[in-house]
Structures are given as C-alpha cells and as structure tokens.
N, CA, C and O atoms as a GROMACS GRO file, in nm:
protein
  532
    1MET      N    1   0.330   1.607   1.103
    1MET     CA    2   0.299   1.568   0.962
    1MET      C    3   0.161   1.502   0.953
    1MET      O    4   0.132   1.409   1.028
    2PRO      N    5   0.078   1.549   0.863
    2PRO     CA    6  -0.050   1.484   0.850
    2PRO      C    7  -0.040   1.339   0.800
    2PRO      O    8   0.050   1.304   0.723
    3PRO      N    9  -0.135   1.256   0.846
    3PRO     CA   10  -0.135   1.117   0.805
    3PRO      C   11  -0.151   1.106   0.649
    3PRO      O   12  -0.208   1.194   0.584
    4LYS      N   13  -0.098   0.995   0.593
    4LYS     CA   14  -0.108   0.980   0.446
    4LYS      C   15  -0.247   0.985   0.393
    4LYS      O   16  -0.267   1.022   0.277
    5THR      N   17  -0.345   0.948   0.474
    5THR     CA   18  -0.481   0.948   0.423
    5THR      C   19  -0.543   1.086   0.418
    5THR      O   20  -0.650   1.106   0.359
    6ALA      N   21  -0.476   1.180   0.480
    6ALA     CA   22  -0.531   1.321   0.473
    6ALA      C   23  -0.509   1.372   0.336
    6ALA      O   24  -0.401   1.352   0.280
    7LYS      N   25  -0.611   1.440   0.277
    7LYS     CA   26  -0.606   1.499   0.147
    7LYS      C   27  -0.514   1.623   0.146
    7LYS      O   28  -0.545   1.726   0.207
    8ARG      N   29  -0.405   1.610   0.077
    8ARG     CA   30  -0.308   1.725   0.066
    8ARG      C   31  -0.296   1.768  -0.071
    8ARG      O   32  -0.313   1.689  -0.163
    9ARG      N   33  -0.266   1.899  -0.090
    9ARG     CA   34  -0.256   1.951  -0.222
    9ARG      C   35  -0.123   1.891  -0.287
    9ARG      O   36  -0.023   1.862  -0.221
   10LEU      N   37  -0.135   1.879  -0.417
   10LEU     CA   38  -0.025   1.826  -0.500
   10LEU      C   39   0.104   1.910  -0.472
   10LEU      O   40   0.210   1.853  -0.445
   11GLY      N   41   0.095   2.039  -0.480
   11GLY     CA   42   0.208   2.127  -0.454
   11GLY      C   43   0.276   2.111  -0.321
   11GLY      O   44   0.399   2.120  -0.310
   12ASP      N   45   0.195   2.089  -0.222
   12ASP     CA   46   0.248   2.065  -0.088
   12ASP      C   47   0.328   1.929  -0.086
   12ASP      O   48   0.438   1.921  -0.031
   13VAL      N   49   0.272   1.832  -0.145
   13VAL     CA   50   0.340   1.700  -0.155
   13VAL      C   51   0.470   1.703  -0.229
   13VAL      O   52   0.567   1.640  -0.188
   14LEU      N   53   0.471   1.776  -0.339
   14LEU     CA   54   0.590   1.791  -0.424
   14LEU      C   55   0.694   1.872  -0.349
   14LEU      O   56   0.813   1.840  -0.359
   15LEU      N   57   0.655   1.976  -0.275
   15LEU     CA   58   0.759   2.050  -0.198
   15LEU      C   59   0.812   1.955  -0.085
   15LEU      O   60   0.933   1.947  -0.060
   16GLU      N   61   0.724   1.890  -0.022
   16GLU     CA   62   0.768   1.801   0.093
   16GLU      C   63   0.869   1.694   0.046
   16GLU      O   64   0.958   1.655   0.121
   17GLN      N   65   0.852   1.652  -0.071
   17GLN     CA   66   0.942   1.546  -0.126
   17GLN      C   67   1.060   1.602  -0.202
   17GLN      O   68   1.143   1.530  -0.256
   18GLN      N   69   1.062   1.733  -0.204
   18GLN     CA   70   1.170   1.816  -0.265
   18GLN      C   71   1.181   1.784  -0.412
   18GLN      O   72   1.293   1.776  -0.463
   19LEU      N   73   1.070   1.766  -0.484
   19LEU     CA   74   1.070   1.743  -0.624
   19LEU      C   75   1.055   1.872  -0.703
   19LEU      O   76   1.083   1.874  -0.822
   20VAL      N   77   1.010   1.985  -0.637
   20VAL     CA   78   1.003   2.114  -0.692
   20VAL      C   79   1.044   2.216  -0.588
   20VAL      O   80   1.028   2.190  -0.468
   21SER      N   81   1.095   2.327  -0.628
   21SER     CA   82   1.136   2.439  -0.530
   21SER      C   83   1.007   2.525  -0.510
   21SER      O   84   0.911   2.522  -0.587
   22GLU      N   85   1.016   2.603  -0.398
   22GLU     CA   86   0.909   2.702  -0.366
   22GLU      C   87   0.893   2.798  -0.482
   22GLU      O   88   0.780   2.819  -0.525
   23PRO      N   89   0.997   2.854  -0.533
   23PRO     CA   90   0.978   2.956  -0.650
   23PRO      C   91   0.914   2.891  -0.768
   23PRO      O   92   0.826   2.949  -0.832
   24GLN      N   93   0.959   2.768  -0.800
   24GLN     CA   94   0.901   2.694  -0.915
   24GLN      C   95   0.748   2.677  -0.896
   24GLN      O   96   0.667   2.701  -0.986
   25LEU      N   97   0.715   2.635  -0.776
   25LEU     CA   98   0.575   2.612  -0.748
   25LEU      C   99   0.491   2.740  -0.754
   25LEU      O  100   0.381   2.741  -0.809
   26ARG      N  101   0.545   2.850  -0.695
   26ARG     CA  102   0.471   2.976  -0.700
   26ARG      C  103   0.451   3.020  -0.844
   26ARG      O  104   0.342   3.065  -0.880
   27GLU      N  105   0.557   3.008  -0.929
   27GLU     CA  106   0.552   3.046  -1.071
   27GLU      C  107   0.436   2.966  -1.133
   27GLU      O  108   0.349   3.023  -1.199
   28CYS      N  109   0.435   2.838  -1.113
   28CYS     CA  110   0.345   2.739  -1.179
   28CYS      C  111   0.195   2.770  -1.132
   28CYS      O  112   0.102   2.769  -1.212
   29LEU      N  113   0.181   2.797  -1.001
   29LEU     CA  114   0.049   2.824  -0.947
   29LEU      C  115  -0.003   2.957  -1.010
   29LEU      O  116  -0.121   2.967  -1.042
   30ALA      N  117   0.078   3.051  -1.026
   30ALA     CA  118   0.035   3.178  -1.095
   30ALA      C  119  -0.009   3.149  -1.239
   30ALA      O  120  -0.111   3.198  -1.286
   31LEU      N  121   0.073   3.066  -1.306
   31LEU     CA  122   0.033   3.028  -1.444
   31LEU      C  123  -0.103   2.950  -1.443
   31LEU      O  124  -0.188   2.972  -1.530
   32GLN      N  125  -0.121   2.866  -1.349
   32GLN     CA  126  -0.241   2.781  -1.335
   32GLN      C  127  -0.360   2.877  -1.325
   32GLN      O  128  -0.459   2.861  -1.396
   33ARG      N  129  -0.348   2.976  -1.236
   33ARG     CA  130  -0.464   3.072  -1.213
   33ARG      C  131  -0.485   3.152  -1.343
   33ARG      O  132  -0.602   3.178  -1.373
   34SER      N  133  -0.388   3.194  -1.421
   34SER     CA  134  -0.407   3.268  -1.539
   34SER      C  135  -0.451   3.186  -1.664
   34SER      O  136  -0.520   3.237  -1.753
   35THR      N  137  -0.411   3.063  -1.666
   35THR     CA  138  -0.437   2.980  -1.789
   35THR      C  139  -0.549   2.883  -1.774
   35THR      O  140  -0.615   2.847  -1.872
   36GLY      N  141  -0.574   2.836  -1.642
   36GLY     CA  142  -0.672   2.732  -1.616
   36GLY      C  143  -0.616   2.594  -1.642
   36GLY      O  144  -0.688   2.496  -1.622
   37GLN      N  145  -0.490   2.581  -1.684
   37GLN     CA  146  -0.435   2.451  -1.706
   37GLN      C  147  -0.404   2.383  -1.567
   37GLN      O  148  -0.392   2.452  -1.466
   38SER      N  149  -0.391   2.248  -1.563
   38SER     CA  150  -0.367   2.184  -1.443
   38SER      C  151  -0.223   2.210  -1.392
   38SER      O  152  -0.132   2.227  -1.472
   39LEU      N  153  -0.206   2.212  -1.265
   39LEU     CA  154  -0.073   2.236  -1.208
   39LEU      C  155   0.025   2.130  -1.250
   39LEU      O  156   0.141   2.161  -1.277
   40ALA      N  157  -0.015   2.014  -1.257
   40ALA     CA  158   0.070   1.898  -1.295
   40ALA      C  159   0.120   1.918  -1.442
   40ALA      O  160   0.237   1.898  -1.474
   41HIS      N  161   0.027   1.958  -1.527
   41HIS     CA  162   0.067   1.978  -1.671
   41HIS      C  163   0.170   2.093  -1.686
   41HIS      O  164   0.264   2.084  -1.765
   42ILE      N  165   0.150   2.201  -1.610
   42ILE     CA  166   0.243   2.317  -1.616
   42ILE      C  167   0.378   2.281  -1.561
   42ILE      O  168   0.480   2.318  -1.620
   43LEU      N  169   0.382   2.208  -1.446
   43LEU     CA  170   0.514   2.167  -1.392
   43LEU      C  171   0.596   2.078  -1.486
   43LEU      O  172   0.719   2.088  -1.494
   44VAL      N  173   0.521   1.986  -1.558
   44VAL     CA  174   0.593   1.899  -1.649
   44VAL      C  175   0.634   1.975  -1.776
   44VAL      O  176   0.744   1.959  -1.827
   45GLU      N  177   0.542   2.058  -1.823
   45GLU     CA  178   0.563   2.138  -1.946
   45GLU      C  179   0.684   2.234  -1.921
   45GLU      O  180   0.761   2.255  -2.015
   46LYS      N  181   0.704   2.290  -1.807
   46LYS     CA  182   0.817   2.381  -1.775
   46LYS      C  183   0.943   2.306  -1.749
   46LYS      O  184   1.050   2.367  -1.744
   47GLY      N  185   0.938   2.170  -1.731
   47GLY     CA  186   1.050   2.094  -1.711
   47GLY      C  187   1.090   2.088  -1.562
   47GLY      O  188   1.200   2.040  -1.532
   48TYR      N  189   1.009   2.132  -1.472
   48TYR     CA  190   1.040   2.136  -1.326
   48TYR      C  191   1.014   1.998  -1.264
   48TYR      O  192   1.062   1.971  -1.154
   49LEU      N  193   0.939   1.910  -1.333
   49LEU     CA  194   0.900   1.783  -1.280
   49LEU      C  195   0.891   1.681  -1.390
   49LEU      O  196   0.828   1.711  -1.492
   50SER      N  197   0.951   1.557  -1.380
   50SER     CA  198   0.936   1.464  -1.489
   50SER      C  199   0.798   1.400  -1.474
   50SER      O  200   0.738   1.398  -1.368
   51GLU      N  201   0.753   1.348  -1.588
   51GLU     CA  202   0.621   1.279  -1.584
   51GLU      C  203   0.620   1.162  -1.492
   51GLU      O  204   0.519   1.131  -1.429
   52GLU      N  205   0.738   1.094  -1.482
   52GLU     CA  206   0.752   0.968  -1.401
   52GLU      C  207   0.734   1.018  -1.254
   52GLU      O  208   0.657   0.958  -1.178
   53ASP      N  209   0.802   1.122  -1.214
   53ASP     CA  210   0.795   1.158  -1.073
   53ASP      C  211   0.643   1.211  -1.048
   53ASP      O  212   0.587   1.190  -0.941
   54LEU      N  213   0.586   1.275  -1.146
   54LEU     CA  214   0.443   1.323  -1.125
   54LEU      C  215   0.352   1.200  -1.109
   54LEU      O  216   0.265   1.203  -1.022
   55VAL      N  217   0.368   1.095  -1.186
   55VAL     CA  218   0.284   0.978  -1.182
   55VAL      C  219   0.300   0.905  -1.045
   55VAL      O  220   0.203   0.863  -0.982
   56ILE      N  221   0.423   0.893  -1.005
   56ILE     CA  222   0.448   0.825  -0.877
   56ILE      C  223   0.384   0.904  -0.762
   56ILE      O  224   0.318   0.846  -0.675
   57THR      N  225   0.404   1.039  -0.765
   57THR     CA  226   0.355   1.128  -0.660
   57THR      C  227   0.196   1.117  -0.657
   57THR      O  228   0.134   1.099  -0.552
   58LEU      N  229   0.137   1.129  -0.777
   58LEU     CA  230  -0.010   1.124  -0.784
   58LEU      C  231  -0.058   0.985  -0.729
   58LEU      O  232  -0.152   0.980  -0.649
   59SER      N  233   0.002   0.879  -0.771
   59SER     CA  234  -0.033   0.750  -0.725
   59SER      C  235  -0.032   0.738  -0.575
   59SER      O  236  -0.126   0.684  -0.515
   60GLU      N  237   0.077   0.789  -0.513
   60GLU     CA  238   0.086   0.784  -0.370
   60GLU      C  239  -0.018   0.872  -0.304
   60GLU      O  240  -0.086   0.829  -0.210
   61GLN      N  241  -0.030   0.995  -0.352
   61GLN     CA  242  -0.130   1.091  -0.292
   61GLN      C  243  -0.270   1.039  -0.302
   61GLN      O  244  -0.348   1.056  -0.208
   62LEU      N  245  -0.304   0.976  -0.414
   62LEU     CA  246  -0.444   0.929  -0.433
   62LEU      C  247  -0.471   0.791  -0.383
   62LEU      O  248  -0.587   0.753  -0.363
   63GLY      N  249  -0.360   0.710  -0.362
   63GLY     CA  250  -0.386   0.580  -0.323
   63GLY      C  251  -0.433   0.494  -0.444
   63GLY      O  252  -0.504   0.395  -0.427
   64ILE      N  253  -0.389   0.536  -0.568
   64ILE     CA  254  -0.436   0.466  -0.687
   64ILE      C  255  -0.303   0.414  -0.753
   64ILE      O  256  -0.203   0.485  -0.767
   65PRO      N  257  -0.311   0.283  -0.791
   65PRO     CA  258  -0.184   0.230  -0.851
   65PRO      C  259  -0.143   0.302  -0.980
   65PRO      O  260  -0.226   0.362  -1.049
   66HIS      N  261  -0.017   0.294  -1.011
   66HIS     CA  262   0.029   0.356  -1.136
   66HIS      C  263   0.086   0.236  -1.227
   66HIS      O  264   0.126   0.130  -1.180
   67ILE      N  265   0.084   0.266  -1.352
   67ILE     CA  266   0.133   0.163  -1.451
   67ILE      C  267   0.212   0.230  -1.558
   67ILE      O  268   0.195   0.349  -1.582
   68ARG      N  269   0.299   0.155  -1.626
   68ARG     CA  270   0.356   0.206  -1.750
   68ARG      C  271   0.287   0.133  -1.862
   68ARG      O  272   0.305   0.013  -1.882
   69VAL      N  273   0.208   0.207  -1.934
   69VAL     CA  274   0.130   0.149  -2.043
   69VAL      C  275   0.218   0.094  -2.150
   69VAL      O  276   0.175   0.000  -2.216
   70ALA      N  277   0.336   0.143  -2.173
   70ALA     CA  278   0.431   0.088  -2.271
   70ALA      C  279   0.468  -0.055  -2.244
   70ALA      O  280   0.505  -0.129  -2.335
   71ASN      N  281   0.458  -0.096  -2.115
   71ASN     CA  282   0.496  -0.230  -2.073
   71ASN      C  283   0.387  -0.334  -2.101
   71ASN      O  284   0.409  -0.454  -2.087
   72TYR      N  285   0.272  -0.287  -2.140
   72TYR     CA  286   0.156  -0.375  -2.174
   72TYR      C  287   0.133  -0.399  -2.313
   72TYR      O  288   0.142  -0.310  -2.397
   73ASN      N  289   0.101  -0.526  -2.342
   73ASN     CA  290   0.060  -0.565  -2.480
   73ASN      C  291  -0.094  -0.570  -2.473
   73ASN      O  292  -0.154  -0.671  -2.434
   74ILE      N  293  -0.158  -0.453  -2.515
   74ILE     CA  294  -0.302  -0.444  -2.492
   74ILE      C  295  -0.369  -0.493  -2.625
   74ILE      O  296  -0.347  -0.439  -2.734
   75PRO      N  297  -0.453  -0.600  -2.606
   75PRO     CA  298  -0.528  -0.648  -2.728
   75PRO      C  299  -0.608  -0.548  -2.791
   75PRO      O  300  -0.657  -0.456  -2.725
   76LYS      N  301  -0.627  -0.559  -2.926
   76LYS     CA  302  -0.707  -0.463  -3.002
   76LYS      C  303  -0.851  -0.454  -2.954
   76LYS      O  304  -0.910  -0.346  -2.953
   77GLU      N  305  -0.909  -0.569  -2.913
   77GLU     CA  306  -1.048  -0.568  -2.870
   77GLU      C  307  -1.066  -0.487  -2.737
   77GLU      O  308  -1.173  -0.433  -2.710
   78ILE      N  309  -0.962  -0.482  -2.657
   78ILE     CA  310  -0.970  -0.398  -2.532
   78ILE      C  311  -0.960  -0.246  -2.576
   78ILE      O  312  -1.032  -0.162  -2.522
   79LEU      N  313  -0.871  -0.212  -2.671
   79LEU     CA  314  -0.862  -0.080  -2.717
   79LEU      C  315  -0.995  -0.026  -2.773
   79LEU      O  316  -1.028   0.092  -2.759
   80LYS      N  317  -1.068  -0.115  -2.835
   80LYS     CA  318  -1.198  -0.080  -2.896
   80LYS      C  319  -1.305  -0.044  -2.796
   80LYS      O  320  -1.406   0.017  -2.832
   81GLU      N  321  -1.285  -0.080  -2.668
   81GLU     CA  322  -1.382  -0.052  -2.560
   81GLU      C  323  -1.397   0.100  -2.536
   81GLU      O  324  -1.499   0.140  -2.481
   82VAL      N  325  -1.306   0.182  -2.573
   82VAL     CA  326  -1.307   0.322  -2.555
   82VAL      C  327  -1.287   0.395  -2.692
   82VAL      O  328  -1.182   0.380  -2.754
   83PRO      N  329  -1.384   0.472  -2.737
   83PRO     CA  330  -1.366   0.540  -2.865
   83PRO      C  331  -1.239   0.622  -2.863
   83PRO      O  332  -1.202   0.685  -2.764
   84GLU      N  333  -1.173   0.618  -2.980
   84GLU     CA  334  -1.042   0.693  -2.984
   84GLU      C  335  -1.059   0.845  -2.950
   84GLU      O  336  -0.976   0.903  -2.879
   85SER      N  337  -1.164   0.904  -3.000
   85SER     CA  338  -1.184   1.049  -2.967
   85SER      C  339  -1.199   1.078  -2.825
   85SER      O  340  -1.150   1.181  -2.780
   86LEU      N  341  -1.267   0.991  -2.747
   86LEU     CA  342  -1.278   1.003  -2.602
   86LEU      C  343  -1.141   0.981  -2.542
   86LEU      O  344  -1.094   1.059  -2.459
   87ALA      N  345  -1.077   0.870  -2.588
   87ALA     CA  346  -0.941   0.844  -2.523
   87ALA      C  347  -0.847   0.964  -2.543
   87ALA      O  348  -0.773   0.997  -2.450
   88ARG      N  349  -0.844   1.028  -2.654
   88ARG     CA  350  -0.755   1.141  -2.682
   88ARG      C  351  -0.806   1.258  -2.592
   88ARG      O  352  -0.727   1.320  -2.521
   89GLN      N  353  -0.935   1.285  -2.598
   89GLN     CA  354  -0.984   1.399  -2.522
   89GLN      C  355  -0.949   1.396  -2.374
   89GLN      O  356  -0.909   1.496  -2.314
   90TYR      N  357  -0.966   1.274  -2.317
   90TYR     CA  358  -0.940   1.265  -2.172
   90TYR      C  359  -0.802   1.206  -2.133
   90TYR      O  360  -0.768   1.190  -2.016
   91GLN      N  361  -0.729   1.177  -2.236
   91GLN     CA  362  -0.588   1.120  -2.216
   91GLN      C  363  -0.601   0.996  -2.131
   91GLN      O  364  -0.545   0.987  -2.021
   92MET      N  365  -0.677   0.896  -2.186
   92MET     CA  366  -0.688   0.771  -2.118
   92MET      C  367  -0.684   0.658  -2.213
   92MET      O  368  -0.706   0.674  -2.333
   93MET      N  369  -0.655   0.540  -2.160
   93MET     CA  370  -0.640   0.424  -2.241
   93MET      C  371  -0.680   0.297  -2.165
   93MET      O  372  -0.628   0.269  -2.057
   94PRO      N  373  -0.779   0.216  -2.229
   94PRO     CA  374  -0.815   0.095  -2.161
   94PRO      C  375  -0.703   0.000  -2.161
   94PRO      O  376  -0.634  -0.015  -2.262
   95VAL      N  377  -0.680  -0.069  -2.047
   95VAL     CA  378  -0.566  -0.165  -2.029
   95VAL      C  379  -0.618  -0.307  -2.026
   95VAL      O  380  -0.561  -0.395  -2.090
   96SER      N  381  -0.728  -0.330  -1.950
   96SER     CA  382  -0.769  -0.465  -1.940
   96SER      C  383  -0.914  -0.466  -1.898
   96SER      O  384  -0.967  -0.367  -1.848
   97VAL      N  385  -0.980  -0.584  -1.919
   97VAL     CA  386  -1.121  -0.608  -1.872
   97VAL      C  387  -1.116  -0.738  -1.793
   97VAL      O  388  -1.070  -0.842  -1.840
   98THR      N  389  -1.166  -0.728  -1.675
   98THR     CA  390  -1.186  -0.841  -1.584
   98THR      C  391  -1.328  -0.849  -1.538
   98THR      O  392  -1.370  -0.769  -1.455
   99GLY      N  393  -1.405  -0.944  -1.590
   99GLY     CA  394  -1.549  -0.948  -1.558
   99GLY      C  395  -1.619  -0.821  -1.608
   99GLY      O  396  -1.622  -0.794  -1.728
  100ASP      N  397  -1.673  -0.747  -1.517
  100ASP     CA  398  -1.743  -0.622  -1.560
  100ASP      C  399  -1.665  -0.494  -1.518
  100ASP      O  400  -1.718  -0.384  -1.506
  101VAL      N  401  -1.535  -0.521  -1.498
  101VAL     CA  402  -1.447  -0.400  -1.460
  101VAL      C  403  -1.348  -0.372  -1.571
  101VAL      O  404  -1.278  -0.461  -1.617
  102LEU      N  405  -1.344  -0.249  -1.613
  102LEU     CA  406  -1.252  -0.203  -1.717
  102LEU      C  407  -1.139  -0.124  -1.639
  102LEU      O  408  -1.168  -0.026  -1.570
  103THR      N  409  -1.014  -0.166  -1.651
  103THR     CA  410  -0.901  -0.094  -1.594
  103THR      C  411  -0.856   0.004  -1.694
  103THR      O  412  -0.828  -0.031  -1.809
  104LEU      N  413  -0.849   0.131  -1.652
  104LEU     CA  414  -0.831   0.249  -1.737
  104LEU      C  415  -0.716   0.327  -1.695
  104LEU      O  416  -0.719   0.383  -1.585
  105ALA      N  417  -0.605   0.335  -1.779
  105ALA     CA  418  -0.491   0.419  -1.756
  105ALA      C  419  -0.523   0.564  -1.784
  105ALA      O  420  -0.573   0.595  -1.893
  106MET      N  421  -0.497   0.652  -1.694
  106MET     CA  422  -0.546   0.794  -1.709
  106MET      C  423  -0.439   0.886  -1.662
  106MET      O  424  -0.382   0.862  -1.556
  107ALA      N  425  -0.407   0.995  -1.737
  107ALA     CA  426  -0.323   1.098  -1.696
  107ALA      C  427  -0.384   1.173  -1.575
  107ALA      O  428  -0.312   1.218  -1.485
  108ASP      N  429  -0.509   1.184  -1.577
  108ASP     CA  430  -0.586   1.254  -1.460
  108ASP      C  431  -0.690   1.161  -1.405
  108ASP      O  432  -0.806   1.170  -1.445
  109PRO      N  433  -0.656   1.073  -1.317
  109PRO     CA  434  -0.762   0.977  -1.261
  109PRO      C  435  -0.868   1.044  -1.176
  109PRO      O  436  -0.962   0.979  -1.129
  110LEU      N  437  -0.856   1.177  -1.156
  110LEU     CA  438  -0.956   1.247  -1.075
  110LEU      C  439  -1.061   1.318  -1.172
  110LEU      O  440  -1.147   1.392  -1.125
  111ASN      N  441  -1.054   1.295  -1.297
  111ASN     CA  442  -1.146   1.356  -1.388
  111ASN      C  443  -1.278   1.272  -1.386
  111ASN      O  444  -1.298   1.174  -1.456
  112ILE      N  445  -1.364   1.327  -1.295
  112ILE     CA  446  -1.491   1.261  -1.278
  112ILE      C  447  -1.575   1.261  -1.403
  112ILE      O  448  -1.650   1.166  -1.425
  113MET      N  449  -1.566   1.362  -1.484
  113MET     CA  450  -1.645   1.375  -1.608
  113MET      C  451  -1.609   1.263  -1.696
  113MET      O  452  -1.696   1.193  -1.747
  114ALA      N  453  -1.482   1.244  -1.715
  114ALA     CA  454  -1.426   1.137  -1.805
  114ALA      C  455  -1.481   0.995  -1.757
  114ALA      O  456  -1.527   0.912  -1.836
  115LEU      N  457  -1.472   0.976  -1.623
  115LEU     CA  458  -1.515   0.848  -1.569
  115LEU      C  459  -1.662   0.826  -1.593
  115LEU      O  460  -1.705   0.720  -1.639
  116ASP      N  461  -1.740   0.929  -1.561
  116ASP     CA  462  -1.878   0.926  -1.576
  116ASP      C  463  -1.921   0.896  -1.723
  116ASP      O  464  -2.004   0.808  -1.747
  117ASP      N  465  -1.859   0.974  -1.822
  117ASP     CA  466  -1.878   0.960  -1.956
  117ASP      C  467  -1.857   0.809  -2.003
  117ASP      O  468  -1.936   0.752  -2.078
  118LEU      N  469  -1.752   0.757  -1.955
  118LEU     CA  470  -1.710   0.625  -2.000
  118LEU      C  471  -1.809   0.519  -1.931
  118LEU      O  472  -1.849   0.422  -1.996
  119ARG      N  473  -1.844   0.539  -1.806
  119ARG     CA  474  -1.943   0.449  -1.743
  119ARG      C  475  -2.077   0.443  -1.820
  119ARG      O  476  -2.138   0.337  -1.836
  120MET      N  477  -2.117   0.564  -1.867
  120MET     CA  478  -2.247   0.571  -1.940
  120MET      C  479  -2.233   0.506  -2.075
  120MET      O  480  -2.326   0.441  -2.124
  121LEU      N  481  -2.115   0.523  -2.138
  121LEU     CA  482  -2.093   0.478  -2.275
  121LEU      C  483  -2.070   0.322  -2.272
  121LEU      O  484  -2.109   0.256  -2.368
  122THR      N  485  -2.012   0.266  -2.173
  122THR     CA  486  -1.992   0.125  -2.163
  122THR      C  487  -2.074   0.066  -2.049
  122THR      O  488  -2.140   0.137  -1.973
  123SER      N  489  -2.068  -0.062  -2.040
  123SER     CA  490  -2.143  -0.120  -1.933
  123SER      C  491  -2.053  -0.161  -1.820
  123SER      O  492  -2.094  -0.240  -1.736
  124TYR      N  493  -1.930  -0.109  -1.815
  124TYR     CA  494  -1.830  -0.149  -1.718
  124TYR      C  495  -1.826  -0.058  -1.596
  124TYR      O  496  -1.862   0.060  -1.598
  125GLU      N  497  -1.779  -0.119  -1.490
  125GLU     CA  498  -1.733  -0.036  -1.375
  125GLU      C  499  -1.593  -0.001  -1.411
  125GLU      O  500  -1.521  -0.080  -1.472
  126ILE      N  501  -1.553   0.119  -1.374
  126ILE     CA  502  -1.425   0.173  -1.427
  126ILE      C  503  -1.326   0.175  -1.298
  126ILE      O  504  -1.358   0.225  -1.190
  127GLU      N  505  -1.214   0.119  -1.325
  127GLU     CA  506  -1.102   0.115  -1.225
  127GLU      C  507  -0.988   0.197  -1.276
  127GLU      O  508  -0.910   0.145  -1.355
  128PRO      N  509  -0.973   0.321  -1.237
  128PRO     CA  510  -0.865   0.405  -1.291
  128PRO      C  511  -0.729   0.367  -1.227
  128PRO      O  512  -0.718   0.331  -1.110
  129VAL      N  513  -0.625   0.380  -1.314
  129VAL     CA  514  -0.490   0.370  -1.269
  129VAL      C  515  -0.408   0.495  -1.326
  129VAL      O  516  -0.444   0.548  -1.431
  130VAL      N  517  -0.306   0.536  -1.259
  130VAL     CA  518  -0.235   0.661  -1.305
  130VAL      C  519  -0.129   0.620  -1.407
  130VAL      O  520  -0.062   0.518  -1.391
  131ALA      N  521  -0.114   0.703  -1.516
  131ALA     CA  522  -0.020   0.676  -1.619
  131ALA      C  523   0.028   0.810  -1.671
  131ALA      O  524  -0.040   0.911  -1.651
  132VAL      N  525   0.142   0.814  -1.735
  132VAL     CA  526   0.200   0.938  -1.800
  132VAL      C  527   0.107   0.970  -1.920
  132VAL      O  528   0.044   0.883  -1.978
  133GLU      N  529   0.103   1.101  -1.953
  133GLU     CA  530   0.019   1.141  -2.068
  133GLU      C  531   0.065   1.063  -2.195
  133GLU      O  532   0.009   1.082  -2.302
   0.00000   0.00000   0.00000
C-alpha cells in the first residue's frame, strides 16, 4: 500500500475505502470524460457518494482540514471579503481572517484559478479548507 503522502487518484481512494463500487466508478469516469464535470460532482449527483464522505475523503487525501460551514457564525464583514459572484462561481466561502490569512471553505480546494483570483483581489494569503458544496 502506498504511503499516505503519495498522490493517489480520488477514485482509487474511494474504492480502497469501499465508498463506491468498481462499476459505479467506471460509469462516473465515463461520464466525466464525456461531460468534463468533476468526478466528485458526478459521484454525489448520482447518489453513489454522500457529500460528507466526499469531504472527509478529500480532506484526508489532500491533507487539508475540513469544516462544516453551517457550524460557524461567520460575521458579515468576513463574508464581504469575497464578492458574492466569485463565491458562487467557485463554490467558496470566507470563514475567518487571522492577521493576513483568510481561511476559505471550498468545495474544490485544488482550484488554483480560484485561489489565484482571490489572492489578486484581496491582500490576504489564502488558507483553503474542504467543505460541502
């Protein structure tokens, strides 16, 4: 078994943890190739994987913490740090600011374009955390 630090594909991790079956994964990978949607989105949309299981798996695979945004009372001034249009486009939400670091809950914390856009728009360093869409 490869060490946890080795970069493994999401599908392999989900199979290993028995969260999806091989036929489900094959079906969703075929859909991914034809539609261009993310594998994670397709698995959840099809009902093969819960958002909660997806978030926990992504968190473990990426070594990025996960949070439940619903458990946070986010002040309005923090929410204003990210324009609503950008937050909706990239499915992200600012959670807190500590010094010059903005903690950002994201459905896809690997979206480099979203992180770069936000870094340029704000003066913050961005610390992503995984959250459900």
